[in-house]
LUMMI-131503 format. One record per residue (C-alpha): residue number from 1; residue in one letter; chain; y, z, x. Coordinates in nm, 3 decimals. Layout:
N
(NUM "A" "A" (Y Z X)) ...
//
This chain:
140
(1 "M" "A" (2.853 -2.389 -3.110)) (2 "N" "A" (3.001 -2.707 -2.969)) (3 "L" "A" (2.827 -3.040 -2.905)) (4 "L" "A" (2.767 -2.980 -2.537)) (5 "E" "A" (2.601 -2.646 -2.608)) (6 "A" "A" (2.384 -2.801 -2.878)) (7 "F" "A" (2.290 -3.082 -2.640)) (8 "H" "A" (2.197 -2.828 -2.371)) (9 "D" "A" (1.985 -2.635 -2.621)) (10 "A" "A" (1.803 -2.952 -2.727)) (11 "I" "A" (1.724 -3.039 -2.365)) (12 "K" "A" (1.599 -2.683 -2.309)) (13 "A" "A" (1.380 -2.706 -2.620)) (14 "V" "A" (1.219 -3.026 -2.491)) (15 "R" "A" (1.163 -2.866 -2.151)) (16 "V" "A" (0.997 -2.562 -2.310)) (17 "L" "A" (0.777 -2.786 -2.521)) (18 "K" "A" (0.674 -2.992 -2.217)) (19 "Q" "A" (0.590 -2.673 -2.027)) (20 "R" "A" (0.353 -2.568 -2.306)) (21 "H" "A" (0.152 -2.890 -2.276)) (22 "P" "A" (-0.182 -2.814 -2.108)) (23 "V" "A" (-0.154 -3.111 -1.867)) (24 "Q" "A" (0.136 -3.120 -1.621)) (25 "A" "A" (0.149 -3.488 -1.523)) (26 "P" "A" (0.419 -3.756 -1.538)) (27 "L" "A" (0.325 -3.842 -1.898)) (28 "G" "A" (0.646 -4.038 -1.963)) (29 "V" "A" (0.555 -4.275 -1.683)) (30 "L" "A" (0.196 -4.302 -1.813)) (31 "L" "A" (0.326 -4.385 -2.160)) (32 "A" "A" (0.565 -4.648 -2.019)) (33 "I" "A" (0.275 -4.810 -1.832)) (34 "R" "A" (0.073 -4.827 -2.154)) (35 "R" "A" (0.366 -4.986 -2.336)) (36 "R" "A" (0.405 -5.252 -2.068)) (37 "E" "A" (0.049 -5.316 -1.947)) (38 "S" "A" (-0.027 -5.615 -2.173)) (39 "A" "A" (0.246 -5.808 -1.992)) (40 "G" "A" (0.156 -5.666 -1.650)) (41 "C" "A" (0.339 -5.349 -1.556)) (42 "H" "A" (0.509 -5.328 -1.214)) (43 "M" "A" (0.658 -5.019 -1.050)) (44 "K" "A" (0.997 -5.188 -1.014)) (45 "E" "A" (1.018 -5.226 -1.394)) (46 "L" "A" (0.917 -4.862 -1.442)) (47 "A" "A" (1.191 -4.744 -1.209)) (48 "S" "A" (1.447 -4.949 -1.398)) (49 "E" "A" (1.322 -4.837 -1.740)) (50 "H" "A" (1.335 -4.469 -1.641)) (51 "A" "A" (1.657 -4.497 -1.441)) (52 "L" "A" (1.477 -4.346 -1.142)) (53 "D" "A" (1.457 -4.429 -0.775)) (54 "P" "A" (1.152 -4.647 -0.692)) (55 "S" "A" (1.024 -4.379 -0.453)) (56 "T" "A" (1.016 -4.129 -0.743)) (57 "I" "A" (0.816 -4.373 -0.956)) (58 "S" "A" (0.589 -4.444 -0.663)) (59 "R" "A" (0.506 -4.074 -0.630)) (60 "S" "A" (0.441 -4.044 -1.004)) (61 "V" "A" (0.215 -4.348 -1.006)) (62 "A" "A" (0.028 -4.216 -0.702)) (63 "A" "A" (-0.029 -3.885 -0.882)) (64 "L" "A" (-0.151 -4.066 -1.193)) (65 "T" "A" (-0.383 -4.284 -0.983)) (66 "R" "A" (-0.527 -3.981 -0.800)) (67 "A" "A" (-0.590 -3.815 -1.138)) (68 "G" "A" (-0.781 -4.124 -1.255)) (69 "L" "A" (-0.528 -4.202 -1.530)) (70 "V" "A" (-0.395 -4.526 -1.385)) (71 "E" "A" (-0.541 -4.803 -1.179)) (72 "R" "A" (-0.379 -5.078 -0.979)) (73 "T" "A" (-0.495 -5.438 -0.972)) (74 "A" "A" (-0.367 -5.733 -0.777)) (75 "D" "A" (-0.098 -5.926 -0.962)) (76 "P" "A" (-0.245 -6.269 -1.028)) (77 "L" "A" (0.101 -6.427 -0.989)) (78 "D" "A" (0.198 -6.246 -0.673)) (79 "G" "A" (-0.083 -6.120 -0.451)) (80 "R" "A" (0.157 -5.893 -0.261)) (81 "A" "A" (0.228 -5.692 -0.578)) (82 "S" "A" (0.004 -5.493 -0.802)) (83 "T" "A" (0.003 -5.434 -1.176)) (84 "L" "A" (-0.063 -5.096 -1.329)) (85 "H" "A" (-0.314 -5.027 -1.603)) (86 "V" "A" (-0.396 -4.711 -1.797)) (87 "T" "A" (-0.761 -4.611 -1.760)) (88 "E" "A" (-0.979 -4.494 -2.044)) (89 "S" "A" (-0.909 -4.136 -1.937)) (90 "G" "A" (-0.537 -4.211 -1.940)) (91 "H" "A" (-0.553 -4.350 -2.293)) (92 "A" "A" (-0.746 -4.043 -2.409)) (93 "L" "A" (-0.487 -3.811 -2.251)) (94 "L" "A" (-0.200 -3.998 -2.413)) (95 "D" "A" (-0.369 -3.979 -2.751)) (96 "Q" "A" (-0.426 -3.604 -2.708)) (97 "T" "A" (-0.067 -3.561 -2.593)) (98 "Q" "A" (0.068 -3.745 -2.896)) (99 "T" "A" (-0.140 -3.517 -3.124)) (100 "F" "A" (-0.011 -3.210 -2.936)) (101 "Y" "A" (0.357 -3.306 -2.964)) (102 "E" "A" (0.329 -3.424 -3.323)) (103 "A" "A" (0.170 -3.093 -3.424)) (104 "R" "A" (0.435 -2.888 -3.244)) (105 "I" "A" (0.729 -3.088 -3.373)) (106 "S" "A" (0.591 -3.096 -3.727)) (107 "A" "A" (0.548 -2.717 -3.719)) (108 "A" "A" (0.907 -2.675 -3.601)) (109 "L" "A" (1.037 -2.907 -3.872)) (110 "H" "A" (0.816 -2.771 -4.150)) (111 "D" "A" (1.110 -2.673 -4.372)) (112 "W" "A" (1.315 -2.988 -4.308)) (113 "T" "A" (1.339 -3.251 -4.577)) (114 "P" "A" (1.227 -3.607 -4.506)) (115 "E" "A" (1.591 -3.710 -4.531)) (116 "E" "A" (1.695 -3.454 -4.262)) (117 "I" "A" (1.416 -3.577 -4.034)) (118 "D" "A" (1.524 -3.940 -4.087)) (119 "A" "A" (1.887 -3.848 -4.012)) (120 "L" "A" (1.784 -3.663 -3.695)) (121 "T" "A" (1.569 -3.954 -3.579)) (122 "T" "A" (1.849 -4.201 -3.640)) (123 "S" "A" (2.107 -3.983 -3.471)) (124 "L" "A" (1.890 -3.913 -3.165)) (125 "S" "A" (1.811 -4.281 -3.122)) (126 "R" "A" (2.176 -4.372 -3.152)) (127 "L" "A" (2.284 -4.100 -2.908)) (128 "A" "A" (2.025 -4.208 -2.649)) (129 "H" "A" (2.122 -4.574 -2.681)) (130 "D" "A" (2.494 -4.506 -2.664)) (131 "L" "A" (2.467 -4.270 -2.365)) (132 "I" "A" (2.253 -4.513 -2.171)) (133 "T" "A" (2.482 -4.805 -2.257)) (134 "Q" "A" (2.792 -4.609 -2.153)) (135 "E" "A" (2.638 -4.501 -1.825)) (136 "E" "A" (2.528 -4.853 -1.743)) (137 "E" "A" (2.879 -4.976 -1.809)) (138 "V" "A" (3.031 -4.703 -1.588)) (139 "A" "A" (2.785 -4.786 -1.307)) (140 "S" "A" (2.872 -5.159 -1.317)) 
//
């Protein structure tokens, strides 16, 4: 198996895992809002962080708002803009989601050593960083 095939298989595995989650919602966007909400989360920042078109983020945020997982409040510094905040239901869903993924990943890695898990974590982080950096440089 070559690197590209392994990369494809890893993406497929993540897709399969996401499909098994009982809630089909833009959870990555919800998590990003939670990470940013103490500083005031804006949709423009989410679009940039996720490398997505603002209209895509807007649809995701609208779905999260309709589901009662996110609320918008007026930005105190710019009344034309709004900041996004995770609701109590949103926090509960994220906590349940983290438990779900941790259990599934732990089960899959049950016979891995702590050193192998650390090496995987380090390598995945480096790969993600390097790919994003390269693509940003190519786009410039």
